[in-house]
Biopython code that builds the backbone (N, CA, C, O; Angstrom):
import numpy as np
from Bio.PDB.StructureBuilder import StructureBuilder

atoms = [
    (1, "MET", "N", (7.874, 164.742, 12.769)),
    (1, "MET", "CA", (6.932, 163.713, 13.181)),
    (1, "MET", "C", (6.791, 163.780, 14.697)),
    (1, "MET", "O", (7.782, 163.772, 15.426)),
    (2, "LYS", "N", (5.559, 163.846, 15.153)),
    (2, "LYS", "CA", (5.276, 163.965, 16.576)),
    (2, "LYS", "C", (5.685, 162.716, 17.356)),
    (2, "LYS", "O", (6.403, 162.810, 18.351)),
    (3, "ASN", "N", (5.235, 161.567, 16.909)),
    (3, "ASN", "CA", (5.548, 160.297, 17.570)),
    (3, "ASN", "C", (6.385, 159.440, 16.634)),
    (3, "ASN", "O", (5.844, 158.785, 15.743)),
    (4, "PRO", "N", (7.700, 159.436, 16.827)),
    (4, "PRO", "CA", (8.546, 158.660, 15.919)),
    (4, "PRO", "C", (8.256, 157.160, 16.030)),
    (4, "PRO", "O", (7.897, 156.654, 17.093)),
    (5, "LEU", "N", (8.419, 156.480, 14.924)),
    (5, "LEU", "CA", (8.190, 155.042, 14.867)),
    (5, "LEU", "C", (9.405, 154.342, 15.465)),
    (5, "LEU", "O", (10.502, 154.400, 14.911)),
    (6, "THR", "N", (9.201, 153.687, 16.586)),
    (6, "THR", "CA", (10.288, 152.985, 17.263)),
    (6, "THR", "C", (9.917, 151.520, 17.426)),
    (6, "THR", "O", (8.779, 151.120, 17.179)),
    (7, "ALA", "N", (10.895, 150.728, 17.845)),
    (7, "ALA", "CA", (10.635, 149.312, 18.090)),
    (7, "ALA", "C", (9.576, 149.140, 19.171)),
    (7, "ALA", "O", (8.754, 148.227, 19.095)),
    (8, "VAL", "N", (9.590, 150.004, 20.170)),
    (8, "VAL", "CA", (8.606, 149.928, 21.249)),
    (8, "VAL", "C", (7.209, 150.241, 20.713)),
    (8, "VAL", "O", (6.246, 149.560, 21.065)),
    (9, "THR", "N", (7.094, 151.261, 19.868)),
    (9, "THR", "CA", (5.807, 151.620, 19.277)),
    (9, "THR", "C", (5.262, 150.471, 18.438)),
    (9, "THR", "O", (4.080, 150.137, 18.519)),
    (10, "ILE", "N", (6.119, 149.879, 17.645)),
    (10, "ILE", "CA", (5.711, 148.755, 16.800)),
    (10, "ILE", "C", (5.283, 147.575, 17.674)),
    (10, "ILE", "O", (4.284, 146.919, 17.379)),
    (11, "GLN", "N", (6.024, 147.301, 18.741)),
    (11, "GLN", "CA", (5.676, 146.187, 19.628)),
    (11, "GLN", "C", (4.325, 146.420, 20.288)),
    (11, "GLN", "O", (3.531, 145.489, 20.418)),
    (12, "HIS", "N", (4.057, 147.648, 20.704)),
    (12, "HIS", "CA", (2.751, 147.959, 21.294)),
    (12, "HIS", "C", (1.628, 147.741, 20.281)),
    (12, "HIS", "O", (0.574, 147.205, 20.625)),
    (13, "ALA", "N", (1.852, 148.153, 19.045)),
    (13, "ALA", "CA", (0.842, 147.969, 18.003)),
    (13, "ALA", "C", (0.605, 146.484, 17.730)),
    (13, "ALA", "O", (-0.538, 146.054, 17.574)),
    (14, "LEU", "N", (1.673, 145.708, 17.673)),
    (14, "LEU", "CA", (1.533, 144.268, 17.444)),
    (14, "LEU", "C", (0.835, 143.584, 18.617)),
    (14, "LEU", "O", (0.002, 142.700, 18.414)),
    (15, "ASP", "N", (1.171, 143.987, 19.841)),
    (15, "ASP", "CA", (0.505, 143.425, 21.022)),
    (15, "ASP", "C", (-0.989, 143.732, 20.998)),
    (15, "ASP", "O", (-1.809, 142.866, 21.302)),
    (16, "TRP", "N", (-1.341, 144.967, 20.637)),
    (16, "TRP", "CA", (-2.743, 145.364, 20.559)),
    (16, "TRP", "C", (-3.471, 144.533, 19.503)),
    (16, "TRP", "O", (-4.560, 144.016, 19.753)),
    (17, "ALA", "N", (-2.863, 144.409, 18.326)),
    (17, "ALA", "CA", (-3.485, 143.663, 17.227)),
    (17, "ALA", "C", (-3.644, 142.184, 17.589)),
    (17, "ALA", "O", (-4.666, 141.573, 17.277)),
    (18, "TYR", "N", (-2.644, 141.618, 18.240)),
    (18, "TYR", "CA", (-2.715, 140.215, 18.646)),
    (18, "TYR", "C", (-3.851, 140.016, 19.648)),
    (18, "TYR", "O", (-4.636, 139.075, 19.533)),
    (19, "ASP", "N", (-3.927, 140.903, 20.622)),
    (19, "ASP", "CA", (-4.992, 140.814, 21.622)),
    (19, "ASP", "C", (-6.364, 140.857, 20.962)),
    (19, "ASP", "O", (-7.253, 140.085, 21.321)),
    (20, "LYS", "N", (-6.539, 141.754, 20.001)),
    (20, "LYS", "CA", (-7.826, 141.872, 19.326)),
    (20, "LYS", "C", (-8.122, 140.639, 18.470)),
    (20, "LYS", "O", (-9.271, 140.207, 18.379)),
    (21, "ALA", "N", (-7.100, 140.081, 17.851)),
    (21, "ALA", "CA", (-7.297, 138.894, 17.022)),
    (21, "ALA", "C", (-7.690, 137.686, 17.873)),
    (21, "ALA", "O", (-8.549, 136.895, 17.483)),
    (22, "VAL", "N", (-7.059, 137.553, 19.025)),
    (22, "VAL", "CA", (-7.333, 136.399, 19.880)),
    (22, "VAL", "C", (-8.613, 136.581, 20.677)),
    (22, "VAL", "O", (-9.430, 135.664, 20.763)),
    (23, "ASN", "N", (-8.791, 137.757, 21.259)),
    (23, "ASN", "CA", (-9.926, 137.986, 22.151)),
    (23, "ASN", "C", (-11.128, 138.631, 21.462)),
    (23, "ASN", "O", (-12.215, 138.703, 22.035)),
    (24, "GLY", "N", (-10.929, 139.093, 20.248)),
    (24, "GLY", "CA", (-12.014, 139.682, 19.479)),
    (24, "GLY", "C", (-12.301, 141.123, 19.859)),
    (24, "GLY", "O", (-11.812, 141.642, 20.863)),
    (25, "VAL", "N", (-13.096, 141.735, 19.036)),
    (25, "VAL", "CA", (-13.578, 143.088, 19.276)),
    (25, "VAL", "C", (-15.093, 143.045, 19.150)),
    (25, "VAL", "O", (-15.651, 142.125, 18.553)),
    (26, "LYS", "N", (-15.739, 144.029, 19.707)),
    (26, "LYS", "CA", (-17.195, 144.045, 19.700)),
    (26, "LYS", "C", (-17.720, 143.927, 18.262)),
    (26, "LYS", "O", (-17.333, 144.695, 17.381)),
    (27, "GLY", "N", (-18.589, 142.971, 18.052)),
    (27, "GLY", "CA", (-19.191, 142.775, 16.741)),
    (27, "GLY", "C", (-18.444, 141.798, 15.850)),
    (27, "GLY", "O", (-18.933, 141.452, 14.774)),
    (28, "LEU", "N", (-17.260, 141.340, 16.274)),
    (28, "LEU", "CA", (-16.487, 140.387, 15.475)),
    (28, "LEU", "C", (-16.185, 139.148, 16.305)),
    (28, "LEU", "O", (-16.084, 139.224, 17.530)),
    (29, "ASP", "N", (-16.041, 138.018, 15.643)),
    (29, "ASP", "CA", (-15.718, 136.776, 16.329)),
    (29, "ASP", "C", (-14.257, 136.747, 16.745)),
    (29, "ASP", "O", (-13.418, 137.422, 16.147)),
    (30, "THR", "N", (-13.956, 135.964, 17.772)),
    (30, "THR", "CA", (-12.569, 135.744, 18.168)),
    (30, "THR", "C", (-11.948, 134.738, 17.203)),
    (30, "THR", "O", (-12.655, 134.091, 16.431)),
    (31, "ALA", "N", (-10.638, 134.614, 17.251)),
    (31, "ALA", "CA", (-9.945, 133.635, 16.415)),
    (31, "ALA", "C", (-10.454, 132.225, 16.727)),
    (31, "ALA", "O", (-10.624, 131.412, 15.818)),
    (32, "GLN", "N", (-10.695, 131.935, 17.993)),
    (32, "GLN", "CA", (-11.195, 130.631, 18.408)),
    (32, "GLN", "C", (-12.574, 130.360, 17.804)),
    (32, "GLN", "O", (-12.838, 129.261, 17.314)),
    (33, "GLU", "N", (-13.441, 131.358, 17.841)),
    (33, "GLU", "CA", (-14.792, 131.186, 17.297)),
    (33, "GLU", "C", (-14.758, 130.977, 15.788)),
    (33, "GLU", "O", (-15.515, 130.167, 15.252)),
    (34, "ILE", "N", (-13.887, 131.702, 15.108)),
    (34, "ILE", "CA", (-13.759, 131.532, 13.651)),
    (34, "ILE", "C", (-13.264, 130.124, 13.334)),
    (34, "ILE", "O", (-13.799, 129.453, 12.451)),
    (35, "ALA", "N", (-12.238, 129.681, 14.063)),
    (35, "ALA", "CA", (-11.695, 128.339, 13.835)),
    (35, "ALA", "C", (-12.756, 127.273, 14.082)),
    (35, "ALA", "O", (-12.884, 126.325, 13.307)),
    (36, "GLU", "N", (-13.515, 127.430, 15.163)),
    (36, "GLU", "CA", (-14.563, 126.447, 15.469)),
    (36, "GLU", "C", (-15.631, 126.404, 14.378)),
    (36, "GLU", "O", (-16.136, 125.330, 14.049)),
    (37, "SER", "N", (-15.976, 127.555, 13.820)),
    (37, "SER", "CA", (-16.994, 127.559, 12.762)),
    (37, "SER", "C", (-16.474, 126.865, 11.505)),
    (37, "SER", "O", (-17.242, 126.201, 10.809)),
    (38, "TYR", "N", (-15.190, 127.006, 11.206)),
    (38, "TYR", "CA", (-14.625, 126.330, 10.037)),
    (38, "TYR", "C", (-14.468, 124.835, 10.271)),
    (38, "TYR", "O", (-14.531, 124.052, 9.323)),
    (39, "MET", "N", (-14.266, 124.427, 11.520)),
    (39, "MET", "CA", (-14.118, 123.005, 11.812)),
    (39, "MET", "C", (-15.434, 122.262, 11.643)),
    (39, "MET", "O", (-15.438, 121.034, 11.547)),
    (40, "LYS", "N", (-16.540, 122.975, 11.606)),
    (40, "LYS", "CA", (-17.862, 122.354, 11.427)),
    (40, "LYS", "C", (-18.178, 122.081, 9.966)),
    (40, "LYS", "O", (-19.151, 121.390, 9.666)),
    (41, "GLU", "N", (-17.364, 122.618, 9.039)),
    (41, "GLU", "CA", (-17.663, 122.466, 7.617)),
    (41, "GLU", "C", (-17.619, 121.019, 7.155)),
    (41, "GLU", "O", (-18.465, 120.583, 6.373)),
    (42, "SER", "N", (-16.634, 120.277, 7.637)),
    (42, "SER", "CA", (-16.511, 118.870, 7.244)),
    (42, "SER", "C", (-15.687, 118.141, 8.296)),
    (42, "SER", "O", (-15.257, 118.732, 9.286)),
    (43, "ASN", "N", (-15.476, 116.858, 8.068)),
    (43, "ASN", "CA", (-14.667, 116.056, 8.994)),
    (43, "ASN", "C", (-13.195, 116.056, 8.610)),
    (43, "ASN", "O", (-12.402, 115.330, 9.210)),
    (44, "ASN", "N", (-12.819, 116.854, 7.627)),
    (44, "ASN", "CA", (-11.431, 116.897, 7.179)),
    (44, "ASN", "C", (-10.779, 118.193, 7.667)),
    (44, "ASN", "O", (-10.996, 119.249, 7.074)),
    (45, "PRO", "N", (-9.986, 118.128, 8.737)),
    (45, "PRO", "CA", (-9.406, 119.352, 9.297)),
    (45, "PRO", "C", (-8.466, 120.084, 8.333)),
    (45, "PRO", "O", (-8.360, 121.309, 8.390)),
    (46, "ILE", "N", (-7.790, 119.353, 7.457)),
    (46, "ILE", "CA", (-6.894, 119.997, 6.488)),
    (46, "ILE", "C", (-7.698, 120.846, 5.511)),
    (46, "ILE", "O", (-7.331, 121.987, 5.234)),
    (47, "ASN", "N", (-8.791, 120.300, 4.989)),
    (47, "ASN", "CA", (-9.649, 121.065, 4.078)),
    (47, "ASN", "C", (-10.266, 122.261, 4.785)),
    (47, "ASN", "O", (-10.387, 123.338, 4.199)),
    (48, "ASN", "N", (-10.658, 122.077, 6.045)),
    (48, "ASN", "CA", (-11.233, 123.176, 6.810)),
    (48, "ASN", "C", (-10.209, 124.298, 7.005)),
    (48, "ASN", "O", (-10.527, 125.475, 6.837)),
    (49, "ALA", "N", (-8.990, 123.924, 7.358)),
    (49, "ALA", "CA", (-7.929, 124.919, 7.553)),
    (49, "ALA", "C", (-7.627, 125.638, 6.243)),
    (49, "ALA", "O", (-7.468, 126.858, 6.226)),
    (50, "ASN", "N", (-7.547, 124.889, 5.152)),
    (50, "ASN", "CA", (-7.288, 125.509, 3.854)),
    (50, "ASN", "C", (-8.403, 126.470, 3.457)),
    (50, "ASN", "O", (-8.138, 127.521, 2.874)),
    (51, "SER", "N", (-9.635, 126.119, 3.764)),
    (51, "SER", "CA", (-10.766, 126.994, 3.477)),
    (51, "SER", "C", (-10.651, 128.304, 4.256)),
    (51, "SER", "O", (-10.874, 129.385, 3.711)),
    (52, "LEU", "N", (-10.303, 128.190, 5.530)),
    (52, "LEU", "CA", (-10.119, 129.376, 6.362)),
    (52, "LEU", "C", (-8.988, 130.249, 5.822)),
    (52, "LEU", "O", (-9.129, 131.469, 5.738)),
    (53, "ILE", "N", (-7.887, 129.636, 5.464)),
    (53, "ILE", "CA", (-6.734, 130.383, 4.935)),
    (53, "ILE", "C", (-7.106, 131.095, 3.638)),
    (53, "ILE", "O", (-6.772, 132.265, 3.454)),
    (54, "ARG", "N", (-7.796, 130.392, 2.737)),
    (54, "ARG", "CA", (-8.194, 131.018, 1.471)),
    (54, "ARG", "C", (-9.089, 132.226, 1.718)),
    (54, "ARG", "O", (-8.917, 133.261, 1.073)),
    (55, "TRP", "N", (-10.040, 132.111, 2.640)),
    (55, "TRP", "CA", (-10.954, 133.211, 2.925)),
    (55, "TRP", "C", (-10.205, 134.393, 3.530)),
    (55, "TRP", "O", (-10.449, 135.536, 3.146)),
    (56, "GLN", "N", (-9.305, 134.139, 4.461)),
    (56, "GLN", "CA", (-8.550, 135.216, 5.092)),
    (56, "GLN", "C", (-7.628, 135.890, 4.069)),
    (56, "GLN", "O", (-7.479, 137.112, 4.081)),
    (57, "ASN", "N", (-7.014, 135.106, 3.193)),
    (57, "ASN", "CA", (-6.180, 135.681, 2.130)),
    (57, "ASN", "C", (-7.005, 136.571, 1.213)),
    (57, "ASN", "O", (-6.560, 137.651, 0.826)),
    (58, "SER", "N", (-8.200, 136.123, 0.867)),
    (58, "SER", "CA", (-9.069, 136.924, 0.007)),
    (58, "SER", "C", (-9.419, 138.256, 0.657)),
    (58, "SER", "O", (-9.428, 139.292, -0.008)),
    (59, "LYS", "N", (-9.708, 138.229, 1.956)),
    (59, "LYS", "CA", (-10.022, 139.474, 2.661)),
    (59, "LYS", "C", (-8.814, 140.401, 2.700)),
    (59, "LYS", "O", (-8.957, 141.610, 2.519)),
    (60, "ALA", "N", (-7.617, 139.843, 2.937)),
    (60, "ALA", "CA", (-6.408, 140.661, 2.992)),
    (60, "ALA", "C", (-6.104, 141.287, 1.628)),
    (60, "ALA", "O", (-5.723, 142.455, 1.549)),
    (61, "ILE", "N", (-6.270, 140.516, 0.571)),
    (61, "ILE", "CA", (-6.021, 141.031, -0.782)),
    (61, "ILE", "C", (-7.004, 142.149, -1.107)),
    (61, "ILE", "O", (-6.618, 143.187, -1.645)),
    (62, "THR", "N", (-8.263, 141.933, -0.782)),
    (62, "THR", "CA", (-9.284, 142.954, -1.046)),
    (62, "THR", "C", (-8.989, 144.228, -0.273)),
    (62, "THR", "O", (-9.077, 145.326, -0.822)),
    (63, "SER", "N", (-8.642, 144.087, 0.988)),
    (63, "SER", "CA", (-8.320, 145.248, 1.816)),
    (63, "SER", "C", (-7.119, 146.006, 1.242)),
    (63, "SER", "O", (-7.133, 147.235, 1.170)),
    (64, "GLY", "N", (-6.094, 145.278, 0.839)),
    (64, "GLY", "CA", (-4.915, 145.912, 0.257)),
    (64, "GLY", "C", (-5.238, 146.628, -1.038)),
    (64, "GLY", "O", (-4.729, 147.718, -1.300)),
    (65, "PHE", "N", (-6.079, 146.020, -1.840)),
    (65, "PHE", "CA", (-6.459, 146.643, -3.104)),
    (65, "PHE", "C", (-7.241, 147.930, -2.863)),
    (65, "PHE", "O", (-7.002, 148.943, -3.521)),
    (66, "ILE", "N", (-8.170, 147.883, -1.921)),
    (66, "ILE", "CA", (-9.006, 149.054, -1.648)),
    (66, "ILE", "C", (-8.197, 150.197, -1.040)),
    (66, "ILE", "O", (-8.428, 151.360, -1.371)),
    (67, "THR", "N", (-7.263, 149.882, -0.164)),
    (67, "THR", "CA", (-6.513, 150.942, 0.527)),
    (67, "THR", "C", (-5.304, 151.446, -0.244)),
    (67, "THR", "O", (-4.720, 152.459, 0.141)),
    (68, "GLY", "N", (-4.915, 150.781, -1.307)),
    (68, "GLY", "CA", (-3.712, 151.209, -2.009)),
    (68, "GLY", "C", (-3.854, 151.394, -3.511)),
    (68, "GLY", "O", (-2.921, 151.063, -4.243)),
    (69, "PRO", "N", (-4.983, 151.910, -4.009)),
    (69, "PRO", "CA", (-5.120, 152.040, -5.468)),
    (69, "PRO", "C", (-4.260, 153.165, -6.039)),
    (69, "PRO", "O", (-3.951, 154.147, -5.364)),
    (70, "GLY", "N", (-3.893, 152.992, -7.277)),
    (70, "GLY", "CA", (-3.210, 154.061, -7.982)),
    (70, "GLY", "C", (-1.704, 154.076, -7.851)),
    (70, "GLY", "O", (-1.053, 154.913, -8.476)),
    (71, "ARG", "N", (-1.127, 153.192, -7.070)),
    (71, "ARG", "CA", (0.326, 153.189, -6.889)),
    (71, "ARG", "C", (0.907, 151.905, -7.457)),
    (71, "ARG", "O", (0.404, 150.813, -7.196)),
    (72, "ARG", "N", (1.952, 152.045, -8.220)),
    (72, "ARG", "CA", (2.616, 150.868, -8.780)),
    (72, "ARG", "C", (3.979, 150.637, -8.161)),
    (72, "ARG", "O", (4.649, 149.656, -8.486)),
    (73, "ASP", "N", (4.402, 151.530, -7.268)),
    (73, "ASP", "CA", (5.725, 151.394, -6.673)),
    (73, "ASP", "C", (5.700, 150.654, -5.337)),
    (73, "ASP", "O", (6.726, 150.574, -4.662)),
    (74, "GLY", "N", (4.546, 150.113, -4.942)),
    (74, "GLY", "CA", (4.454, 149.340, -3.717)),
    (74, "GLY", "C", (4.219, 150.157, -2.468)),
    (74, "GLY", "O", (4.139, 149.590, -1.378)),
    (75, "HIS", "N", (4.105, 151.469, -2.585)),
    (75, "HIS", "CA", (3.869, 152.312, -1.426)),
    (75, "HIS", "C", (2.418, 152.782, -1.417)),
    (75, "HIS", "O", (1.840, 153.071, -2.465)),
    (76, "ALA", "N", (1.851, 152.851, -0.246)),
    (76, "ALA", "CA", (0.487, 153.319, -0.121)),
    (76, "ALA", "C", (0.410, 154.801, -0.447)),
    (76, "ALA", "O", (1.368, 155.546, -0.242)),
    (77, "ARG", "N", (-0.722, 155.210, -0.948)),
    (77, "ARG", "CA", (-0.949, 156.624, -1.280)),
    (77, "ARG", "C", (-1.006, 157.438, -0.001)),
    (77, "ARG", "O", (-1.572, 156.988, 0.995)),
    (78, "ASP", "N", (-0.422, 158.643, -0.017)),
    (78, "ASP", "CA", (-0.446, 159.541, 1.129)),
    (78, "ASP", "C", (-1.776, 160.270, 1.146)),
    (78, "ASP", "O", (-2.026, 161.135, 0.307)),
    (79, "ALA", "N", (-2.639, 159.918, 2.111)),
    (79, "ALA", "CA", (-3.974, 160.493, 2.181)),
    (79, "ALA", "C", (-3.974, 161.948, 2.643)),
    (79, "ALA", "O", (-4.994, 162.628, 2.533)),
    (80, "SER", "N", (-2.843, 162.434, 3.158)),
    (80, "SER", "CA", (-2.798, 163.800, 3.668)),
    (80, "SER", "C", (-2.623, 164.828, 2.550)),
    (80, "SER", "O", (-2.727, 166.029, 2.797)),
    (81, "ARG", "N", (-2.362, 164.375, 1.337)),
    (81, "ARG", "CA", (-2.162, 165.316, 0.225)),
    (81, "ARG", "C", (-3.445, 165.635, -0.466)),
    (81, "ARG", "O", (-3.455, 166.410, -1.422)),
]
sb = StructureBuilder()
sb.init_structure("model")
sb.init_model(0)
sb.init_chain("A")
sb.init_seg("    ")
for serial, (resi, resn, name, xyz) in enumerate(atoms, 1):
    if name == "N":
        sb.init_residue(resn, " ", resi, " ")
    sb.init_atom(name, np.array(xyz, "f"), 0.0, 1.0, " ", f" {name:<3s}", serial, name[0])
structure = sb.get_structure()
């Protein structure tokens, strides 16, 4: 392996992902903008938060299903084969 997976590598990846989630990427809303749009749904912040959580969970499940088909052992398929 050219670049071994280390704690530093993982921390850099998490820092990058956090920055993108908070500050957004071109073409996507920031976390703040998403939260503000959900707060406009109703006057009940708990229902708004639950709606946001359900939607994000649905996206995560769909993404996991699409990227990991065909495996029952919990490991993603090796695309290099």
